[in-house]
C-alpha positions in Angstrom: 3.8 23.1 13.3 4.0 19.8 13.7 4.5 17.9 17.0 5.6 14.9 16.0 8.4 13.2 13.8 6.2 12.8 10.7 9.6 11.5 8.6 9.1 8.0 11.2 5.0 7.6 10.7 5.6 3.9 10.9 6.0 4.9 14.8 3.6 6.6 15.7 0.5 7.1 12.8 -3.0 5.5 13.6 -4.3 4.2 10.6 -3.4 2.4 7.5 -5.9 3.1 4.4 -5.5 1.1 1.6 -7.5 1.3 -1.6 -8.2 -1.6 -3.9 -8.7 -2.6 -7.6 -7.5 1.0 -8.3 -5.2 0.0 -11.7 -7.7 -1.3 -13.8 -5.4 -4.2 -15.3 -4.8 -5.7 -12.0 -8.9 -5.8 -10.7 -8.6 -8.2 -14.5 -6.2 -10.2 -13.7 -8.0 -10.8 -10.2 -11.6 -11.5 -12.2 -13.1 -8.5 -10.6 -15.0 -5.8 -12.0 -13.3 -2.4 -12.6 -14.9 -0.3 -9.6 -16.8 2.9 -10.3 -16.1 4.6 -6.9 -13.1 3.8 -4.4 -12.9 0.2 -2.6 -11.4 0.6 1.1 -10.2 -1.7 3.3 -7.9 -0.9 6.4 -4.7 -2.1 8.1 -3.6 -2.3 11.7 -0.5 -0.3 12.3 1.0 -3.1 13.4 1.3 -4.6 10.1 4.5 -2.0 9.3 7.8 -3.6 9.0 11.0 -1.9 7.8 14.3 -2.8 5.9 15.8 -5.4 7.9 13.3 -7.1 9.2 11.7 -10.2 7.5 8.3 -10.5 5.9 6.0 -12.9 8.3 4.5 -15.4 6.2 1.3 -16.1 8.0 0.9 -19.3 8.8 -2.9 -20.5 8.2 -2.1 -19.0 4.2 -0.1 -20.9 1.3 -0.6 -18.4 -0.9 0.8 -15.7 0.1 1.1 -12.1 -2.5 3.1 -8.7 -3.8 1.5 -5.8 -4.4 3.4 -3.0 -4.8 2.1 0.6 -4.0 2.6 4.2 -3.6 2.1 5.3 -0.4 0.7 9.0 0.8 1.7 10.1 4.1 -1.4 12.4 5.7 0.6 15.5 6.9 -2.4 17.9 7.8 -5.5 16.1 9.0 -8.7 17.2 8.0 -12.3 16.0 7.1 -14.2 16.2 3.9 -11.4 17.9 2.2 -11.9 19.5 -1.2 -9.8 17.4 -4.1 -8.3 21.4 -4.5 -7.0 21.2 -1.6 -6.1 17.5 -0.9 -2.5 18.4 -1.9 -2.3 20.5 1.0 -2.6 17.9 3.4 0.3 15.6 2.0 3.2 15.3 3.8 5.2 13.3 1.7 4.9 9.5 0.1 6.8 6.0 0.7 7.5 2.9 -1.3 5.0 0.4 -0.1 4.0 -3.3 -0.1 0.0 -5.1 0.5 1.1 -8.4 1.4 -2.2 -9.9 0.8 -3.1 -13.7 1.9 -4.7 -13.9 -1.7 -6.3 -17.8 -0.4 -7.8 -16.3 2.9 -8.8 -13.4 0.4 -10.8 -15.6 -2.1 -12.3 -17.3 0.6 -13.5 -13.9 2.5 -14.8 -12.7 -0.6 -16.7 -16.1 -1.2 -18.2 -16.1 1.9 -19.3 -12.3 1.8 -16.5 -11.5 4.8 -14.0 -8.5 5.5 -11.0 -9.2 3.8 -8.9 -8.4 7.4 -7.0 -11.8 7.9 -5.8 -11.5 4.5 -5.0 -8.1 4.7 -4.1 -6.9 8.0 -1.9 -9.3 9.7 1.4 -8.3 11.3 4.4 -7.4 8.5 1.9 -7.0 5.7 2.7 -3.9 5.0 6.4 -3.4 4.3 7.6 0.4 4.2 10.1 2.4 3.1 12.2 5.4 4.8 10.0 8.8 3.8 10.0 10.3 1.0 10.1 14.1 1.1 6.9 15.4 -1.1 9.6 17.5 -3.2 11.1 14.5 -4.4 7.9 13.4 -6.1 6.6 16.2 -8.0 3.6 14.5 -9.6 2.6 11.6 -7.7 0.2 10.8 -10.8 3.4 10.5 -12.7 5.5 8.0 -10.6 6.7 4.3 -12.5 6.4 1.5 -9.4 8.7 -1.9 -9.9 9.0 -4.7 -7.9 11.7 -7.9 -8.5 11.0 -11.2 -6.7 14.5 -12.8 -6.5 16.1 -10.6 -9.4 13.1 -10.8 -11.6 11.1 -8.3 -12.7 7.3 -8.6 -11.9 5.7 -6.0 -11.3 6.2 -2.5 -13.4 3.5 -0.1 -14.0 3.0 3.6 -13.6 0.6 5.5 -11.1 -1.0 7.3 -14.3 -2.5 4.2 -14.4 -4.8 4.5 -11.8 -8.2 4.6 -11.4 -8.7 7.5 -8.9 -6.1 10.1 -8.7 -4.1 10.7 -5.2 -6.3 13.8 -4.5 -9.5 12.5 -5.5 -8.6 9.7 -3.0 -7.8 11.7 -0.3 -10.4 13.8 -0.9 -13.1 10.6 -1.0 -11.2 9.2 2.3 -12.0 12.0 4.1 -15.6 11.9 3.7 -16.1 9.2 5.3 -12.7 9.0 7.5 -11.3 11.9 9.2 -7.7 11.7 7.7 -4.9 12.5 10.6 -1.6 13.3 10.6 0.9 10.3 10.6 -2.0 8.1 8.7 -1.1 6.4 5.4 -3.3 5.7 2.2 -2.1 3.1 -0.3 -3.5 4.0 -3.7 -3.5 0.6 -5.2 -0.9 -1.8 -7.3 -0.6 -2.3 -10.8 -1.0 -5.8 -12.2 1.7 -8.4 -12.3 0.8 -9.6 -8.8 2.0 -13.1 -7.5 3.1 -15.9 -4.8 6.0 -15.5 -3.0 7.7 -18.6 -0.9 10.1 -18.5 2.2 12.9 -17.3 1.5 12.3 -15.4 -1.5 14.3 -11.9 -2.0 11.9 -9.1 -2.8 13.0 -5.7 -4.0 11.3 -2.9 -5.2 11.3 0.3 -6.1 10.4 4.0 -7.6 12.0 4.5 -10.9 14.6 7.0 -9.6 13.4 8.3 -6.1 14.5 5.0 -3.7 14.4 1.2 -3.6 14.3 -1.1 -0.9 14.6 -5.0 0.1 12.7 -7.5 1.9 12.8 -11.5 2.6 10.0 -13.5 3.5 10.3 -16.0 6.3 7.9 -18.4 7.7 6.7 -17.5 10.9 7.4 -19.6 13.9 4.9 -22.1 15.1 
């Protein structure tokens, strides 16, 4: 039996493991090659932000982008988890945003440097309430959407993912042991775009959950 409240994973989970370029159309819109194996990067737990608190625009960036994603909350840890058993390790899900300082990411990529400053800053991982596993019977058939100031920017389905949730769990756990409370961000569909100070972001998993966040500038 778990000794922690997995439904509040953002308070104590130790890792946020993100998958880049997991939708072919998104890879193409950023002029990236479609990957043949998952592209992984990490966010720090301090990236979590919950509804009611703002997304803070990093002071070193002038081009902040939204990326709406399905998050997978790990309920049972493991290493080298086979795909056939992967879903046994899922406690539930969350609707997530991977906020990205795109100008910084482009600079890092051009220099061959890690993406950390572009991806892992404070408030770069807005998350919804925990979604129990029974609310999403098939994580491979989930419709995601995101609006900025009531204008639809992103709309896609997890059926478009290059690598499925079981595959990602198995692949990640070969390199990084998964622990209870970890969150996996599974990638974003096409339509990412810039946000500005005071923008209102609304996102949803169709028929399951919605959330909203406001963008504010970090005090200097």
